[in-house]
C-alpha positions, 0 to 999 in steps of 0.5 A: 556495489552491484557485485555482492552476493545476496544477503539473507538478512533481507528476509523477515516480517515488518518490524514493530512500529511499521504502519500502512499509509492508510494509518498515517497522519498524512492519510488522515489529514488528506481525508479531512481536507477532502471533507470526510471525517477521519480521526484516531480512535481507541478500538480497545486493542489498538488505536487506529485511523477510522473514516466515518461517513453517513450515506443516503439510505444506508446510514452511518458507516465506519471504515478501518483500513490496514490497521494491525488491531490484535483482535480477539473474537470478542473485541471484534464483535464489539467493534461496530458498537464501539464506533457507533456505526450501523455498518463497519468495513475492516480492511484487515492487515493480518490473517490473525485479525481476519480469523477473529473477524470471521469468528465474530460473525463478520462477512468477508466481502473481498479476498486477501490481497498479497503485497510486497514489502521492502526493508531498506537495509542500513547500507547501500552495499547491503541493499545491493546485495539483496537484489536478485542478480538479474534485476541487479544486472538490469539496474546496471544496464539502465545506469549505463544508458545515458539516463538522467535520473531526478527526484523532486516533490510532487506539486499538490495538483490533481492534474499533474502529468504523472497522475494523468498518465496513471489514469490512462494506464489504469483504464488500459490495464483495468485497475482502480488507482488511488484518486488523483485528488487524494494524492494531491491532498496528501501532497498539500497536507504534508509538503515533501511527502510525495516524491517523484522520481523521473528518468529522462533520455535525450531530454524525454521522459521515459519512466517515473515513480511516485512514492508517498512518505509517512514517518519512516515508511514510504508507499510505492504509489505509481510506476509508469514506463514507456516503451523506450524506458522498458528498452533502456531498463529505466525502471530498475535504474529508477527504483534503485535511485529511489531506494538509495534516496529514500534511505537517505531521507530516513525511510527504512521500509517501503510498501511496494503494493499489490503483488498479484502473480495471476493478474500481473506476473511481470510486476511481481517479478519486478518487485521481488527483484528488489529483495522484497518479501511477499505477505498476505493481508487479511481481506475485507470484512463487513458487519452490518446492523441489517444482517447480524451473524452470530459469533462462532463458539471458540476461535475461528479455525485457521484459514476460515472465511465467511464469503459475502457477495463478491460483487459488493462495492465498498470503500477502497483500501 
């Protein structure tokens, strides 16, 4: 199966109907379980999960994250008032929405992130054909190392070993992971949605991955490998198992997460080797009652961005 040539059918944008984890029922239920308000609301151009919070000295704040809203300048300008919030943060899913937010006078407080997205093709042969040849060779090597590969649901426990390993890894590499209590809440609200894939060698864990399933999509949430796992190419073998198993579970699209070639070139290389395509999101935008910027006349020019303070701390995507 690993000897087929690459298939150009792997290229392209996500099909209609694909939604990010932050717009899923699982996310909404987990946010509610943790005590915050999250509900699906009509935003005029689309329906989206909106998180509402009232913060001391700041007031009511609304967060819309990773929703494809189909905004225009006028619908973007009215968004905060429609939601009844003094402050609105939008983690934009598309550059089109970002242009509309810029034209409506929003402040951009974080630059667009680049993500990797992987379609799971209808057959394992086609998925194998879409792998980069060197990645495919590493996966084959991993399969020949005597690894034991397993899959099981993650327990709804924020002290689970993989979440603790991720926290230690995040401190070492200086990134901010999804809070363990939120991942555990997703596992509690939707049993079976959190799937852990683990590679063992001679009875010892050498690699693990966590995927969060939502509808016909899944999000690659955690990847962990120790030095032995890297030597054994366990990550490639484990990712291939995840692709095959998730496809069998009805998943047809995986969000592989951040693909920043400057900060983590090796990780981007790994993700692209699966056949994933890279796509830019639209950045993070703020409109606040404290400082209202006049909307521009007409549409925002392509690539326009209004920069706010780069150190601003807002809720994570």
